[in-house]
N, CA, C and O atoms as a MOPAC input file, in Angstrom:
PM7 MOZYME 1SCF
protein

 N     28.09900 1    -7.88200 1    48.11000 1
 C     28.97600 1    -7.09700 1    47.44300 1
 C     28.93300 1    -6.93900 1    46.20100 1
 O     28.49900 1    -6.09300 1    45.42000 1
 N     29.99700 1    -8.89300 1    46.10400 1
 C     30.05500 1    -9.10700 1    45.00300 1
 C     29.12800 1    -9.27900 1    44.13000 1
 O     29.22600 1    -9.20400 1    42.90500 1
 N     28.08600 1    -9.54600 1    44.85800 1
 C     26.73200 1    -9.92700 1    44.28500 1
 C     26.21400 1    -8.43600 1    43.09000 1
 O     26.21100 1    -8.29300 1    41.86700 1
 N     25.83300 1    -7.57100 1    44.26200 1
 C     25.20100 1    -6.74600 1    43.62100 1
 C     26.40900 1    -5.70200 1    42.55900 1
 O     26.08800 1    -4.57100 1    42.19400 1
 N     27.65500 1    -6.28300 1    42.22300 1
 C     28.99800 1    -5.67000 1    40.78900 1
 C     28.62900 1    -6.40100 1    40.19100 1
 O     28.81400 1    -6.06400 1    39.02100 1
 N     27.78200 1    -8.05100 1    40.31500 1
 C     27.87400 1    -8.66700 1    39.52400 1
 C     26.43500 1    -8.20200 1    38.56300 1
 O     26.50500 1    -7.69600 1    37.44300 1
 N     25.10800 1    -8.52500 1    39.33400 1
 C     24.25400 1    -7.77000 1    39.03000 1
 C     23.96400 1    -6.62000 1    38.62400 1
 O     22.94200 1    -6.51900 1    37.94400 1
 N     24.65400 1    -5.57300 1    38.87300 1
 C     25.30900 1    -4.51400 1    38.11600 1
 C     25.66900 1    -4.73300 1    36.52800 1
 O     24.90500 1    -4.36400 1    35.63600 1
 N     26.56200 1    -5.19300 1    36.35600 1
 C     26.95900 1    -5.33000 1    34.88500 1
 C     25.98900 1    -6.34300 1    33.98000 1
 O     25.80000 1    -6.32200 1    32.76400 1
 N     25.50100 1    -7.13800 1    34.88300 1
 C     25.10900 1    -7.91200 1    35.03600 1
 C     23.45100 1    -6.78000 1    33.11400 1
 O     23.20100 1    -6.72500 1    31.91000 1
 N     23.07900 1    -6.30200 1    34.46300 1
 C     22.08600 1    -4.85400 1    33.65800 1
 C     22.49600 1    -4.13000 1    32.73600 1
 O     22.03200 1    -4.07100 1    31.59700 1
 N     23.57600 1    -3.41400 1    33.26800 1
 C     24.60400 1    -2.46400 1    31.76000 1
 C     24.79900 1    -3.52300 1    30.70200 1
 O     24.82600 1    -3.17900 1    29.52000 1
 N     24.90300 1    -4.48800 1    30.96600 1
 C     25.43300 1    -5.99300 1    30.00700 1
 C     23.54400 1    -5.71100 1    28.44400 1
 O     23.23300 1    -5.64500 1    27.25400 1
 N     23.09700 1    -5.67900 1    29.68000 1
 C     21.28900 1    -6.43100 1    29.26500 1
 C     21.30200 1    -4.86900 1    28.67800 1
 O     21.38200 1    -4.96100 1    27.45300 1
 N     21.27300 1    -4.04200 1    28.91900 1
 C     20.92100 1    -2.74700 1    28.65200 1
 C     21.73400 1    -2.27900 1    27.15500 1
 O     21.34700 1    -1.96900 1    26.02800 1
 N     22.47200 1    -2.35800 1    27.52900 1
 C     24.23500 1    -1.57600 1    26.03400 1
 C     23.77300 1    -2.40400 1    24.67200 1
 O     23.96700 1    -2.05000 1    23.50800 1
 N     22.81300 1    -4.13400 1    25.34800 1
 C     22.16800 1    -5.03100 1    24.13100 1
 C     21.32300 1    -4.40900 1    23.69500 1
 O     21.81400 1    -3.70000 1    22.81600 1
 N     20.08200 1    -4.20600 1    23.80700 1
 C     19.56200 1    -3.55100 1    23.99300 1
 C     19.39000 1    -2.40300 1    22.91600 1
 O     18.65600 1    -2.45200 1    21.92900 1
 N     19.85800 1    -1.80900 1    23.13700 1
 C     20.66100 1    -0.51400 1    23.01100 1
 C     20.63500 1    -0.82100 1    21.01300 1
 O     20.06800 1    -0.67000 1    19.93100 1
 N     21.55900 1    -1.24700 1    21.64700 1
 C     22.58800 1    -2.10300 1    20.01800 1
 C     21.20900 1    -3.12800 1    19.37000 1
 O     20.68500 1    -2.77400 1    18.31300 1
 N     20.94100 1    -3.79600 1    19.75600 1
 C     19.30100 1    -4.20700 1    18.90100 1
 C     18.68600 1    -2.83100 1    18.11300 1
 O     18.72500 1    -2.69400 1    16.89000 1
 N     18.18700 1    -1.97000 1    18.93300 1
 C     17.02600 1    -0.92000 1    19.13000 1
 C     17.73500 1    -0.00200 1    17.72600 1
 O     17.09600 1     0.26400 1    16.70800 1
 N     19.19700 1     0.38700 1    17.97700 1
 C     19.61700 1     1.05800 1    16.82400 1
 C     19.04300 1     0.25200 1    15.69200 1
 O     18.40000 1     0.82000 1    14.80800 1
 N     19.28100 1    -1.27300 1    15.67700 1
 C     19.75800 1    -1.67200 1    14.16500 1
 C     18.84500 1    -2.12000 1    13.49400 1
 O     18.78800 1    -2.60800 1    12.36500 1
 N     17.81200 1    -1.83600 1    14.60900 1
 C     15.71100 1    -2.47000 1    13.85600 1
 C     15.92100 1    -1.70100 1    12.54800 1
 O     16.54300 1    -0.64400 1    12.44100 1
 N     15.40900 1    -2.27400 1    11.72400 1
 C     15.19100 1    -1.98800 1     9.74900 1
 C     13.46700 1    -1.87900 1    10.48000 1
 O     13.13800 1    -2.14500 1    11.63600 1
 N     12.58300 1    -1.38800 1     9.31200 1
 C     12.09300 1    -1.53200 1     8.65100 1
 C     11.93700 1    -1.72500 1     6.96400 1
 O     13.05300 1    -1.32500 1     6.63400 1
 N     11.45900 1    -1.97800 1     6.07100 1
 C     11.22500 1    -2.48700 1     4.96000 1
 C     10.85200 1    -0.87100 1     4.23600 1
 O     11.06100 1    -0.67700 1     3.03800 1
 N     10.34600 1     0.09100 1     5.04200 1
 C     10.59600 1     1.21000 1     3.85800 1
 C     11.12700 1     2.27100 1     4.45900 1
 O     10.66300 1     2.27800 1     5.59900 1
 N     11.91200 1     3.25100 1     4.30100 1
 C     12.21000 1     4.71100 1     4.98800 1
 C     10.24100 1     4.94000 1     6.05600 1
 O      9.38600 1     4.05500 1     6.00800 1
 N     10.13500 1     5.68900 1     6.49700 1
 C      9.34300 1     5.84600 1     7.78800 1
 C      8.17300 1     7.55000 1     6.71600 1
 O      8.37800 1     8.75300 1     6.87400 1
 N      7.43300 1     7.09400 1     6.06700 1
 C      6.34300 1     8.33900 1     6.12000 1
 C      6.33000 1     8.85600 1     6.50700 1
 O      7.28000 1     9.14700 1     7.23400 1
 N      4.78300 1     9.81800 1     6.41500 1
 C      3.54100 1    10.25300 1     7.64900 1
 C      3.76900 1     9.03800 1     8.31600 1
 O      4.89100 1     9.51700 1     8.48200 1
 N      3.80300 1     8.22200 1     8.72300 1
 C      3.73300 1     7.25100 1     9.73900 1
 C      3.39100 1     5.86300 1     9.01100 1
 O      2.81100 1     5.66500 1     7.94300 1
 N      3.91200 1     5.01300 1     9.89200 1
 C      4.01600 1     3.22400 1     9.90400 1
 C      3.02600 1     2.79700 1    10.36200 1
 O      2.44600 1     3.29200 1    11.32800 1
 N      2.55000 1     1.47800 1     9.53600 1
 C      1.99800 1     0.53200 1     9.91500 1
 C      2.41900 1    -0.81100 1     9.78200 1
 O      3.05900 1    -1.26500 1     8.83400 1
 N      2.05300 1    -1.38400 1    10.71700 1
 C      2.63800 1    -2.62400 1    10.97800 1
 C      1.46400 1    -3.87100 1    11.01400 1
 O      0.73200 1    -3.88300 1    12.00400 1
 N      1.27000 1    -4.87600 1    10.01100 1
 C     -0.19100 1    -6.01900 1     9.60700 1
 C      0.44700 1    -7.25600 1    10.48100 1
 O      1.22000 1    -8.11400 1    10.05500 1
 N      0.01100 1    -7.15000 1    11.59400 1
 C      0.34800 1    -8.65000 1    12.38600 1
 C     -1.02400 1    -9.46600 1    12.47400 1
 O     -2.14900 1    -9.00900 1    12.67400 1
 N     -0.62000 1   -10.85500 1    12.26200 1
 C     -1.46400 1   -11.89600 1    12.59400 1
 C     -1.35300 1   -13.22700 1    11.13400 1
 O     -1.21800 1   -12.95500 1     9.94100 1
 N     -1.44900 1   -14.41700 1    11.66200 1
 C     -1.53500 1   -15.41200 1    10.55200 1
 C     -2.24900 1   -14.87800 1     8.45700 1
 O     -1.80900 1   -14.89900 1     7.30700 1
 N     -3.38900 1   -14.53200 1     9.12400 1
 C     -4.51800 1   -14.42000 1     8.05500 1
 C     -5.08300 1   -13.22300 1     7.69800 1
 O     -5.66900 1   -12.77100 1     8.68200 1
 N     -5.20800 1   -12.29500 1     6.47700 1
 C     -6.10300 1   -11.27800 1     6.52200 1
 C     -7.16300 1   -11.97000 1     7.45500 1
 O     -7.25800 1   -11.10900 1     8.32900 1
 N     -8.00400 1   -12.96100 1     7.81800 1
 C     -9.30100 1   -12.91600 1     8.25400 1
 C     -8.57200 1   -12.19900 1     9.81500 1
 O     -8.63500 1   -11.00200 1    10.09500 1
 N     -8.15400 1   -12.86900 1    10.35400 1
 C     -7.39800 1   -11.69200 1    11.76400 1
 C     -6.10700 1   -10.70900 1    12.33800 1
 O     -5.43700 1   -10.66900 1    13.37000 1
 N     -6.16700 1    -9.88800 1    10.95600 1
 C     -4.50800 1    -9.17300 1    10.74700 1
 C     -5.50300 1    -8.29600 1    11.68900 1
 O     -6.71000 1    -8.14200 1    11.50200 1
 N     -4.72400 1    -7.76200 1    12.73800 1
 C     -4.17100 1    -6.94700 1    13.60400 1
 C     -3.39700 1    -5.69000 1    12.93900 1
 O     -2.50700 1    -5.95900 1    12.13300 1
 N     -3.67800 1    -4.35400 1    13.22200 1
 C     -3.15500 1    -3.03000 1    12.54600 1
 C     -2.90400 1    -2.70400 1    13.64000 1
 O     -3.80300 1    -2.58500 1    14.47300 1
 N     -1.44200 1    -2.44300 1    13.96800 1
 C     -0.87300 1    -1.49000 1    14.40600 1
 C      0.65000 1    -0.41200 1    14.13200 1
 O      1.80100 1    -0.82100 1    13.97700 1
 N      0.14400 1     1.11400 1    14.14200 1
 C      0.20200 1     2.00100 1    13.34000 1
 C      1.64300 1     2.95800 1    14.45100 1
 O      1.28300 1     3.09500 1    15.62100 1
 N      2.43000 1     3.27800 1    14.27600 1
 C      3.37600 1     3.83000 1    14.40200 1
 C      3.49700 1     5.28900 1    14.14700 1
 O      3.72200 1     5.46000 1    12.94900 1
 N      3.44300 1     6.25900 1    14.71900 1
 C      3.77500 1     8.01300 1    14.42000 1
 C      5.49100 1     8.36000 1    14.08900 1
 O      6.18800 1     9.20600 1    13.52900 1
 N      5.59400 1     7.22500 1    14.76700 1
 C      7.27300 1     7.47300 1    14.78100 1
 C      7.83600 1     6.60900 1    15.65700 1
 O      7.16000 1     6.09400 1    16.54600 1
 N      9.18200 1     6.34700 1    15.49600 1
 C     10.20800 1     5.18000 1    15.89200 1
 C      9.67800 1     4.08400 1    15.29600 1
 O      9.18600 1     3.43600 1    16.22000 1
 N      9.43700 1     3.31000 1    13.92000 1
 C      8.59600 1     2.76000 1    13.32700 1
 C      9.73500 1     0.86200 1    14.28900 1
 O      9.48800 1    -0.11900 1    14.99100 1
 N     11.05600 1     1.62300 1    13.47100 1
 C     11.53700 1     0.32900 1    13.97000 1
 C     12.23400 1     0.04900 1    15.41500 1
 O     13.21100 1    -0.69800 1    15.38200 1
 N     11.92900 1     0.44700 1    16.38200 1
 C     12.03900 1     0.07800 1    17.73300 1
 C      9.96500 1    -0.56200 1    17.74000 1
 O      9.54600 1    -1.45200 1    18.48000 1
 N      9.32100 1     0.02200 1    16.98400 1
 C      8.18100 1    -0.48800 1    17.82000 1
 C      7.99100 1    -1.70500 1    16.94800 1
 O      7.25100 1    -2.60200 1    17.35300 1
 N      8.67300 1    -1.81900 1    15.64500 1
 C      8.29700 1    -3.39000 1    14.77000 1
 C      9.33600 1    -4.48000 1    15.87800 1
 O      9.16700 1    -5.69700 1    15.95400 1
 N     10.30700 1    -3.76200 1    16.59600 1
 C     10.72200 1    -5.09700 1    17.56400 1
 C     10.18400 1    -5.94500 1    18.77500 1
 O     10.44300 1    -7.08800 1    19.15000 1
 N      8.76700 1    -4.30500 1    19.57200 1
 C      7.67500 1    -4.98500 1    19.99500 1
 C      6.87400 1    -5.67900 1    19.96500 1
 O      6.12100 1    -5.98000 1    20.89100 1
 N      6.88400 1    -6.31000 1    18.23600 1
 C      6.00200 1    -7.16000 1    18.11600 1
 C      6.30100 1    -8.32400 1    17.12200 1
 O      7.17300 1    -8.29400 1    16.25400 1
 N      5.21100 1    -9.63600 1    17.45100 1
 C      6.26300 1   -10.98800 1    17.56400 1
 C      5.69100 1   -11.58700 1    15.95800 1
 O      6.12200 1   -12.38800 1    15.13000 1
 N      4.61000 1   -10.78800 1    16.06600 1
 C      3.68800 1   -11.64300 1    14.49900 1
 C      3.35900 1   -11.16500 1    13.14400 1
 O      2.36200 1   -11.28700 1    12.43300 1
 N      4.82900 1   -10.41700 1    12.96400 1
 C      4.06900 1    -8.61900 1    11.85400 1
 C      4.63900 1    -9.43300 1    10.90400 1
 O      5.70100 1   -10.05300 1    10.96300 1
 N      3.29600 1    -9.32700 1     9.44700 1
 C      3.19000 1   -10.30800 1     8.61300 1
 C      3.11300 1    -9.15000 1     7.47000 1
 O      2.77900 1    -9.36700 1     6.30500 1
 N      3.45000 1    -7.98600 1     7.96200 1
 C      3.51500 1    -6.61400 1     6.67000 1
 C      4.07900 1    -5.72400 1     7.22300 1
 O      4.65700 1    -5.63400 1     8.30600 1
 N      3.79600 1    -4.76100 1     6.06400 1
 C      4.15900 1    -3.42900 1     6.78300 1
 C      3.89400 1    -2.09900 1     5.07200 1
 O      3.89800 1    -2.18300 1     3.84400 1
 N      3.68200 1    -0.90200 1     6.29100 1
 C      3.13900 1    -0.27500 1     5.03400 1
 C      3.09500 1     1.26700 1     6.19600 1
 O      2.78800 1     1.49900 1     7.36600 1
 N      3.67800 1     2.13000 1     4.83800 1
 C      4.09900 1     4.07300 1     4.89800 1
 C      3.23300 1     4.60500 1     3.80500 1
 O      2.99000 1     3.96600 1     2.78100 1
 N      2.78100 1     5.78900 1     4.06000 1
 C      2.26800 1     6.60300 1     3.04300 1
 C      3.58300 1     7.80800 1     2.98100 1
 O      4.61800 1     8.11000 1     3.57400 1
 N      2.74800 1     8.22100 1     1.85200 1
 C      3.93700 1     9.25100 1     1.32400 1
 C      3.15400 1    10.32700 1     1.12600 1
 O      1.93400 1    10.32300 1     0.95900 1
 N      4.14600 1    11.58100 1     1.15800 1
 C      2.93800 1    12.98300 1     0.39400 1
 C      3.63400 1    12.61000 1    -0.94700 1
 O      2.63200 1    12.42000 1    -1.63600 1
 N      4.55600 1    12.40900 1    -1.66500 1
 C      4.97000 1    12.81700 1    -2.58400 1
 C      6.03800 1    10.98200 1    -2.96000 1
 O      6.39600 1    10.13100 1    -2.14700 1
 N      6.21000 1    11.02500 1    -4.36500 1
 C      7.38700 1     9.36200 1    -4.00100 1
 C      7.35300 1     9.09400 1    -5.74100 1
 O      6.47500 1     8.93600 1    -6.59000 1
 N      9.01400 1     9.15300 1    -5.70700 1
 C      8.95700 1     9.45600 1    -7.71900 1
 C      9.24900 1     7.61800 1    -7.33100 1
 O     10.25200 1     7.27500 1    -6.70600 1
 N      8.21400 1     6.61800 1    -7.81700 1
 C      7.48900 1     5.45900 1    -8.30500 1
 C      9.16900 1     4.77600 1    -8.79100 1
 O      9.83400 1     3.86200 1    -8.30300 1
 N      9.42500 1     5.73100 1    -9.98300 1
 C     10.55400 1     4.58500 1   -10.86800 1
 C     12.19600 1     4.36800 1    -9.54800 1
 O     12.95500 1     3.40700 1    -9.42500 1
 N     12.18200 1     5.16900 1    -9.10600 1
 C     13.38900 1     5.04900 1    -8.45000 1
 C     12.91600 1     4.29600 1    -7.12900 1
 O     13.95500 1     3.76800 1    -6.73200 1
 N     12.44800 1     4.14400 1    -6.71800 1
 C     11.76900 1     3.79900 1    -5.36600 1
 C     11.70800 1     1.66800 1    -5.93200 1
 O     12.15400 1     0.62800 1    -5.44500 1
 N     11.18000 1     1.91100 1    -6.72500 1
 C     11.02800 1     0.82800 1    -7.63400 1
 C     12.49200 1    -0.21900 1    -7.53000 1
 O     12.64400 1    -1.27600 1    -6.91800 1
 N     13.75300 1     0.81100 1    -8.66600 1
 C     14.75800 1     0.59100 1    -8.17000 1
 C     15.46800 1     0.22000 1    -7.25700 1
 O     16.19400 1    -0.77300 1    -7.22700 1
 N     15.25200 1     1.18700 1    -6.28000 1
 C     15.86300 1     0.79600 1    -4.75400 1
 C     15.33000 1    -0.86000 1    -4.04400 1
 O     15.97500 1    -1.58200 1    -3.28400 1
 N     13.87000 1    -1.09500 1    -4.65400 1
 C     13.59200 1    -2.34900 1    -4.13100 1
 C     14.08200 1    -3.38800 1    -4.82700 1
 O     13.93400 1    -4.47000 1    -4.25900 1
 N     14.73400 1    -3.41800 1    -6.09700 1
 C     15.11100 1    -4.28100 1    -7.46700 1
 C     13.11700 1    -4.63400 1    -7.97500 1
 O     12.98100 1    -5.61300 1    -8.70900 1
 N     11.72800 1    -3.84100 1    -7.56800 1
 C     11.00500 1    -4.14600 1    -7.97400 1
 C     10.32600 1    -4.06200 1    -9.44600 1
 O     10.63800 1    -3.07200 1   -10.10800 1
 N      9.70500 1    -4.70800 1    -9.84900 1
 C      9.11600 1    -5.41200 1   -11.47600 1
 C      7.48700 1    -5.35600 1   -11.14300 1
 O      6.90600 1    -6.06900 1   -10.32500 1
 N      6.81500 1    -4.17700 1   -12.10800 1
 C      5.85000 1    -4.32400 1   -11.75500 1
 C      4.77800 1    -5.33100 1   -12.43900 1
 O      4.44800 1    -5.19200 1   -13.61600 1
 N      4.19600 1    -6.48500 1   -11.50300 1
 C      3.49400 1    -7.67900 1   -12.30700 1
 C      2.10700 1    -7.30200 1   -12.63500 1
 O      1.75400 1    -8.36800 1   -13.13900 1
 N      1.42100 1    -6.79500 1   -12.68100 1
 C      0.66100 1    -5.61500 1   -12.79700 1
 C     -0.48000 1    -4.33100 1   -12.24700 1
 O     -0.50400 1    -3.79800 1   -11.13800 1
 N     -1.13600 1    -4.13900 1   -13.11600 1
 C     -1.66600 1    -3.08900 1   -12.63400 1
 C     -3.19800 1    -2.90700 1   -12.54500 1
 O     -3.98800 1    -3.46200 1   -13.30900 1
 N     -3.54900 1    -2.05300 1   -11.51000 1
 C     -5.69900 1    -2.39700 1   -11.15500 1
 C     -5.84800 1    -0.26300 1   -11.51000 1
 O     -4.80400 1     0.37500 1   -11.37700 1
 N     -6.70600 1     0.24400 1   -11.77500 1
 C     -6.86900 1     1.31700 1   -12.34900 1
 C     -7.97600 1     1.19000 1   -11.59800 1
 O     -8.66600 1     0.20900 1   -11.87500 1
 N     -8.59300 1     2.33200 1   -10.17900 1
 C    -10.03600 1     2.81400 1    -9.32400 1
 C     -9.85900 1     4.07100 1    -9.61500 1
 O     -8.81800 1     4.72800 1    -9.66000 1
 N    -11.07800 1     4.40100 1    -9.83700 1
 C    -11.77900 1     5.54100 1   -10.30800 1
 C    -10.63600 1     6.95600 1    -9.48800 1
 O    -10.60700 1     8.11800 1    -9.89300 1
 N     -9.84000 1     6.42000 1    -8.34300 1
 C     -9.35600 1     7.69500 1    -7.89100 1
 C     -8.19700 1     7.67800 1    -7.51900 1
 O     -7.59800 1     8.62300 1    -7.00600 1
 N     -7.52100 1     5.95000 1    -7.87700 1
 C     -6.11200 1     5.35500 1    -7.99400 1
 C     -5.57700 1     4.37000 1    -8.81500 1
 O     -6.36500 1     3.72300 1    -9.50500 1
 N     -3.79400 1     4.01200 1    -8.90100 1
 C     -3.37300 1     3.76200 1   -10.03800 1
 C     -2.79500 1     2.64500 1    -8.73600 1
 O     -2.12800 1     3.02000 1    -7.77200 1
 N     -3.21900 1     1.27800 1    -8.98300 1
 C     -2.28900 1     0.51700 1    -7.76600 1
 C     -1.59600 1    -1.09700 1    -8.83500 1
 O     -2.00700 1    -1.99400 1    -9.57100 1
 N     -0.46400 1    -0.61900 1    -8.28300 1
 C      1.06400 1    -1.13100 1    -8.65600 1
 C      1.07700 1    -2.75000 1    -7.80400 1
 O      0.89200 1    -2.73100 1    -6.58700 1
 N      1.33300 1    -4.29400 1    -8.60900 1
 C      1.22500 1    -5.03000 1    -7.82500 1
 C      2.78200 1    -5.63200 1    -8.59300 1
 O      3.02200 1    -5.87400 1    -9.77600 1
 N      3.69600 1    -5.74100 1    -7.31300 1
 C      5.09100 1    -5.91800 1    -7.71000 1
 C      5.87000 1    -7.37300 1    -7.47600 1
 O      5.13700 1    -8.34600 1    -7.29800 1
 N      6.75800 1    -7.50100 1    -7.47000 1
 C      7.93700 1    -8.40400 1    -6.99300 1
 C      9.00900 1    -7.86600 1    -6.94800 1
 O      9.60600 1    -7.58900 1    -7.98800 1
 N      9.46000 1    -7.61700 1    -5.85300 1
 C     10.69300 1    -6.52100 1    -5.09400 1
 C     11.40500 1    -7.89900 1    -3.87000 1
 O     10.90600 1    -8.95100 1    -3.47300 1
 N     12.57200 1    -7.32200 1    -3.62800 1
 C     13.96400 1    -7.75000 1    -2.29400 1
 C     13.39700 1    -6.98500 1    -1.28400 1
 O     13.81700 1    -5.86100 1    -1.00900 1
 N     12.12300 1    -7.72300 1    -0.50200 1
 C     11.18200 1    -7.71900 1     0.31100 1
 C     10.99300 1    -8.88200 1     1.54800 1
 O     11.57300 1    -9.94900 1     1.34400 1
 N     10.74600 1    -8.83900 1     1.95200 1
 C     10.24100 1   -10.04000 1     2.96600 1
 C      9.07500 1   -11.14300 1     3.15000 1
 O      8.92200 1   -12.31100 1     3.50900 1
 N      8.34000 1   -10.01200 1     2.66900 1
 C      6.92000 1   -10.42200 1     3.02200 1
 C      5.94800 1   -10.52600 1     1.42400 1
 O      5.75700 1    -9.75700 1     0.48100 1
 N      5.62700 1   -11.55400 1     1.69000 1
 C      4.71700 1   -12.26700 1     0.05300 1
 C      3.74200 1   -13.00500 1     0.53500 1
 O      3.59800 1   -13.61600 1     1.59400 1
 N      2.81400 1   -12.78900 1    -0.80700 1
 C      1.39900 1   -13.58600 1    -0.90500 1
 C      1.25200 1   -13.59000 1    -2.42700 1
 O      2.05700 1   -13.05300 1    -3.18800 1
 N     -0.20000 1   -14.45500 1    -2.91800 1
 C      0.05500 1   -15.08500 1    -3.75900 1
 C     -1.65300 1   -14.44000 1    -4.91000 1
 O     -2.59900 1   -15.18200 1    -5.17600 1
 N     -1.59400 1   -13.70200 1    -5.12700 1
 C     -2.77800 1   -12.91600 1    -6.36500 1
 C     -2.10200 1   -13.07900 1    -7.46900 1
 O     -0.96800 1   -12.75100 1    -7.81700 1
 N     -3.76500 1   -14.15100 1    -8.43800 1
 C     -3.54400 1   -14.18600 1    -9.69800 1
 C     -3.31200 1   -15.29000 1   -10.43000 1
 O     -3.62500 1   -15.80700 1   -11.50200 1
 N     -2.54100 1   -15.49800 1    -9.30900 1
 C     -0.77100 1   -16.79800 1    -9.75600 1
 C      0.72400 1   -16.02300 1    -9.07900 1
 O      1.72600 1   -16.46000 1    -8.51400 1
 N      0.39500 1   -15.09500 1    -9.35700 1
 C      1.81600 1   -14.67600 1    -9.12400 1
 C      2.23800 1   -14.27800 1    -7.71400 1
 O      1.29800 1   -14.00400 1    -6.96800 1
 N      3.45900 1   -14.19100 1    -7.20200 1
 C      3.62500 1   -14.10800 1    -6.38800 1
 C      3.83000 1   -13.13400 1    -5.94900 1
 O      5.03100 1   -13.16200 1    -5.68200 1
 N      3.12600 1   -11.47600 1    -5.44600 1
 C      3.46300 1   -10.32900 1    -4.91500 1
 C      4.41100 1    -9.96500 1    -3.66700 1
 O      4.31900 1   -10.73000 1    -2.70700 1
 N      5.03700 1    -9.21700 1    -3.59600 1
 C      5.42300 1    -8.84000 1    -2.19600 1
 C      5.32500 1    -7.56400 1    -2.37200 1
 O      5.37400 1    -7.21600 1    -1.19300 1
 N      5.23500 1    -6.72900 1    -2.88600 1
 C      5.03700 1    -4.98400 1    -3.21600 1
 C      3.94600 1    -4.44000 1    -3.59400 1
 O      3.53400 1    -4.82500 1    -4.68800 1
 N      3.26700 1    -3.57900 1    -2.98900 1
 C      1.80200 1    -3.41200 1    -3.76200 1
 C      1.80800 1    -1.43800 1    -3.28600 1
 O      2.01700 1    -0.96600 1    -2.16900 1
 N      1.51800 1    -0.71900 1    -4.52000 1
 C      1.72100 1     0.73600 1    -4.15800 1
 C      0.72200 1     1.24500 1    -4.45800 1
 O      0.35500 1     0.81300 1    -5.55100 1
 N     -0.07700 1     2.11300 1    -3.96800 1
 C     -1.34500 1     2.83100 1    -4.40900 1
 C     -0.94700 1     3.91000 1    -4.55400 1
 O     -0.15600 1     4.45800 1    -3.78500 1
 N     -1.49600 1     4.47900 1    -5.71800 1
 C     -1.01500 1     5.86900 1    -6.22900 1
 C     -2.18300 1     7.08000 1    -6.32900 1
 O     -2.84200 1     7.24600 1    -7.35500 1
 N     -2.34300 1     7.88600 1    -5.14000 1
 C     -3.38600 1     8.57700 1    -5.88900 1
 C     -2.71200 1    10.47100 1    -5.27400 1
 O     -1.80600 1    10.96900 1    -4.60600 1
 N     -3.95600 1    10.88300 1    -6.10400 1
 C     -3.44100 1    12.51000 1    -6.61200 1
 C     -2.84900 1    13.27900 1    -5.07100 1
 O     -3.48400 1    14.32900 1    -5.16500 1
 N     -2.42600 1    13.35100 1    -4.36600 1
 C     -1.80500 1    13.81400 1    -2.87400 1
 C     -1.12400 1    12.53400 1    -2.71800 1
 O      0.02200 1    12.98100 1    -2.75400 1
 N     -0.97000 1    11.28000 1    -2.57200 1
 C     -0.20200 1    10.84700 1    -1.42700 1
 C      0.62000 1     9.08000 1    -2.17100 1
 O      0.49700 1     8.88600 1    -3.38000 1
 N      1.00900 1     8.52400 1    -1.71500 1
 C      1.53500 1     7.05000 1    -2.10300 1
 C      2.05000 1     6.01300 1    -1.12500 1
 O      3.09200 1     6.12400 1    -0.48000 1
 N      1.21900 1     5.01000 1    -1.08700 1
 C      1.39900 1     4.10100 1    -0.41400 1
 C      1.71700 1     2.64700 1    -0.66600 1
 O      1.28400 1     1.73100 1    -1.36500 1
 N      2.17300 1     2.74600 1    -0.24300 1
 C      3.60700 1     1.54600 1     0.00200 1
 C      2.88700 1     0.53400 1     1.45800 1
 O      2.32800 1     0.84600 1     2.51000 1
 N      3.31000 1    -0.88200 1     0.74900 1
 C      3.10800 1    -2.33100 1     1.18100 1
 C      3.85100 1    -3.47700 1     0.91000 1
 O      4.22400 1    -3.91100 1    -0.18000 1
 N      4.02000 1    -3.91100 1     2.02400 1
 C      4.55300 1    -5.13900 1     1.51500 1
 C      4.08700 1    -6.27500 1     2.43500 1
 O      4.15600 1    -6.03500 1     3.64000 1
 N      3.59600 1    -7.54900 1     2.03100 1
 C      3.06000 1    -7.59700 1     0.65900 1
 C      2.13200 1    -6.96900 1     0.18400 1
 O      2.25800 1    -6.75000 1    -1.02100 1
 N      0.75800 1    -6.38200 1     0.90100 1
 C     -0.34500 1    -5.84500 1     0.14700 1
 C     -0.93300 1    -4.91300 1     1.22000 1
 O     -0.55000 1    -5.17700 1     2.36000 1
 N     -1.70400 1    -3.97700 1     1.10900 1
 C     -2.22300 1    -2.96700 1     1.55800 1
 C     -3.49500 1    -3.42000 1     2.30800 1
 O     -4.37900 1    -3.85600 1     1.57100 1
 N     -3.91800 1    -3.38900 1     4.44700 1
 C     -5.17900 1    -4.54800 1     4.42000 1
 C     -5.79400 1    -3.21900 1     4.47200 1
 O     -5.22700 1    -2.12700 1     4.41700 1
 N     -6.66400 1    -3.40100 1     4.55200 1
 C     -7.69900 1    -2.36200 1     5.17500 1
 C     -8.69500 1    -1.84200 1     4.24400 1
 O     -9.31600 1    -2.46900 1     3.38600 1
 N     -8.75300 1    -0.68600 1     4.52200 1
 C     -8.99400 1     0.70600 1     3.55000 1
 C     -7.62500 1     1.58900 1     3.15100 1
 O     -6.62400 1     2.01200 1     3.72900 1
 N     -8.10200 1     1.60000 1     2.04100 1
 C     -7.01000 1     2.62500 1     1.25600 1
 C     -7.56500 1     3.17700 1     0.41100 1
 O     -6.96400 1     3.98200 1    -0.30000 1

């Protein structure tokens, strides 16, 4: 009987601990339309995991996250940059988008053109995608 009480107490404690961790989980960005995690140790073996909702909990289940991304239907880029202490390092204009490569207070980074970049913002007519360090795959 004592064993069952101790086992129940241990299981209950584990559940409470897991709930605390799950509810305190964070992501780099507020969730947009969907949230993407980039996993792996190089872009060559990058695995993309997308969460439609509950990104923070999904991120807890991944052990090799090397980047994050989300897309918004609209975003005030200047306010967003202020919120992450971001500074635009260089810009790239394409036919359908403007890409800003930035330095910001975010956890992931890569070196591009000799600069440490940890925020990539892709602005299109109908959406804005943000990623740390950069957007992998098609955008």
